[in-house]
Residue, then its C-alpha position, 0 to 999 in steps of 0.5 A: m772801636p773797643i769790643p765787648v768782653l762776652t760770656v759764652d751765651q752772649m757769643r752764641e746769641w751774637e753768632q745766631a743773630t749773624w746766621a739769621t741775616g744769611t751769613t753762613e758759618q762757613s764764610v766766617i770760618q774762612q775769614v777766621g782761617q785767613k786771620l789765623a794764617r796771617r798770625l801764624l806767618t808772623l810767628t814763623r819763617p819760610g820753611d818752618s814747620i807748623l803742626l795743626l791739631a784739628g778736632k771735630g768742631h769749628n775750632g778744627e775747621d778754623a785750623r784747617a781753613a788756615a792751612r791753605h794760606l800757609a804755602d811757604r811753611s811746612v804744614q802738617t794737619l793732624d785730625l784728632h777724633h779718637p784720642a785713645e787711638d790718635l795719641a801715638k800719632l800725636q807723639q810721633c808728630l811731636s817728636q819731630r819738634p815742629n816750630l809751632i803747634v796750633d791747638g784747634l781741638f775744643g772751643i767754647g762749647l766745652d762745658r765739662p772736664l776732659d776725659a782720660a783719653w783727651s787729658a793724655i792728648v793735652r798732657a802730651v802737648n804741654d809736656s812737649g815744651l813747644t810753642v802753642l797757639s790756641v784758636d779761640v780758647p785753649s782746649g779744656l779751658p772753660a771760656d766763662t770761668g777760666d778755671p779748668a776742672g782738669v787739664a787744659i792746653q797751656a798756650h803761649i798765645t790765644l787768638t780768640v775769635g770775634a771778641p774776648k771771652a770773659g773767662l780768658i781774662r780772669h787771673a786763674a786763666a793766665p797759665y793757659v791763655g798766655k798772651l791773649e789776642v783777638a781776631t776781629d772783623i770776621g764777618l759777624i754783624p756788629c755786636y749789640h751786647h753792652p757789658d761792663l768790660w770792654w777790650t781795648l784795640p790799638g785802632d781806638f787811638v788812631g788820631f790820638p793824642p790830637r795834633r797840637p796847634a801850630n802856635a802852641h807854646k809851653g805855657l799852653l801845654g801844662h806844668l806837671s809837678i812831681v813829688a817823688g824820690s827818697l833815700g834809696y829810691q831816687g831812681a823811681a823819681v827819675l824814671a817817673a820824670r822821664g816817663a812824664q817827659r815822653a808825654r811832653p807837657g810844657l813844663i815838669t818840676l820834680n820835687t824830691q827830698e833834699i838828701v837825693f836832690p843832687v843825684a836826681a838833678a844830675q840825671l835830668q836835663g829838661v826837668m826842673v828839679t828842686p828840693w821838696q817844700p810844701a809850697a810846691l803843691d800850689h804850682g802846676s796844672a797836674m800833680l803826680m805823687g808817690p814814686g820812690l817815697a818809701g825811704e826813711g823820713a819821706e812819710d813824715e815830710v810829705q804825707q799830711p800835705l799830700r793827704k790835704l791836697w787830694s781832698k782839696d777842691g780844684l781842677q788840678p788832676i792828681v795821680a797817686d802812685a806807689t807809697a802815696l796810695n797808703w796815705l789817701p783819705m777815704g770818702m767823696t771828693t768834689p765832682n770837679q776833681l780829677r783823681v787817679v790811682t795806679p795800684h798793682p794787686g798788692e797795693a790794691a789789696r792794702m787799699l781794700n784791707a784785703k788779700p792780693e788773691h782776693v783782688q786777683a780773683d775778681r779784679l773788676s769788683a776790686l776796681r769798683k770798690i777802690s774807686a768808690r772808697f776813694g771818692d769815685c776816682w779813676v783806677i788803673l788796676k795794673g797787672q796782666h790785662t790792666l783795667v781802667g775805669r771807676s765805680s760805675g760805667e764801662v771798664y776797659v781791659n788793656s790788650s798790650g803788655n807782656a811778662g817782661m814788664a815785671q821789673g822794678g821801674t816800669g810802674d814809675v814810667l807809667a805813672g809819669y806818663v799818665a800824669g804828663l798827659l793829664a797835665q795838658p789841659e786838652l787831654g785832661k778834658d777826656p780822662l778816660t781816653t787819655l788813661r786808656y791811651a797811656v796804659w795801652q802805649h805803656g804795654a805796646a812799647a814793652d811789646l815792641l821792646e820784647a820783640t826786638r830787645p829781649n833784655w830791655v830794662a825800665e830805662d828803655l821803656a822810658d825811651r820808647i813810650g809814646r812812640v808806638s803807632p796804633f798800626d804797629l800792633q794791629l792783627 
């Protein structure tokens, strides 16, 4: 099940409701310590050194609770209660270059900037250049706003406890949070809060996509029509087609400009490739339009037919990506239409006549506005913590992915994979789950590639997507 993204007040209420049932804080701390230790073991090897920085509060207790579960690591716990006096001790520990630092100094209760002495402690950790994992929240970072008034720990990983805190997924928090992970099932009662934002967990997709019937054939599994590719951008069309193949609809047709048709066709075997013609819009159970249509002449050739198709009544799902996002007509679509847009922050800004920094400052609001402006369509707002949702209802924060995805072609793979899934009639019946799964699978494939092949490229992502099990990345 997904878990809610909470404010500090909501987290406190959840904790107090748990204590009222008789569950003790110490029992939860012990479970957090076990979860933390398990993650530290995956980040280090036997014999590696781990420096635990423990403050006065519960974060420090979490760090100390993990120490007893790290028997085959060289663990040093440094209790920091008097920063002016303890700075020299910290600098001595840092000079030994531990393999990993655990930040357990301050938690979500911090509601003021750090003073000069604590700021010096934080700067010493940041300046060390060592790998840091923060427990619950990077010390010094306000958990509600994600924007420190002074300094804060710059973590590589933040293992937040129970549920994500609202400030940790804000754009301003990214330099401090690093990769956000969530330690769930720590002994709290089931959370009763129902906010707008929800955090996707790998376990949400156990058993998804559903098993295909034994008598399935390609005629039952959908036909995806892709309109993509132009001179200089034929690679985007090929990557989108390969992403779609990994979703395994029954048939895929790539409609591309005649000038790049020979190049694209030579790179694809299981995909039918044809020069663009308007009649192509009348075929298929779903359509993807946009990847690689930025070349000269593409706009004149395909813009008007695609604009009309977006507003046309019908059950055919349409995914608009890249250049096609600039052509969409505003206004409502009919209720039975399934329309999806996949903007990155720059494209989202153009769709809203805004600036990218405004989109990033309030990504939830940007998603809601885009959906409302373009017919209550589904929106995949890409970026760190990609969002999936529409103008009303729950919006889901994706938990997978990494900075290695910041390269040309990865978005084309995602667009193809999304459209390839939606082309299959059974998957199109539950678009929210299908879109969430596609986005999670895209990021999870990148996470596994980053762990095993750090110089991976978009072609590797097209090969890997769809092959990640929800059990591969569970904490």
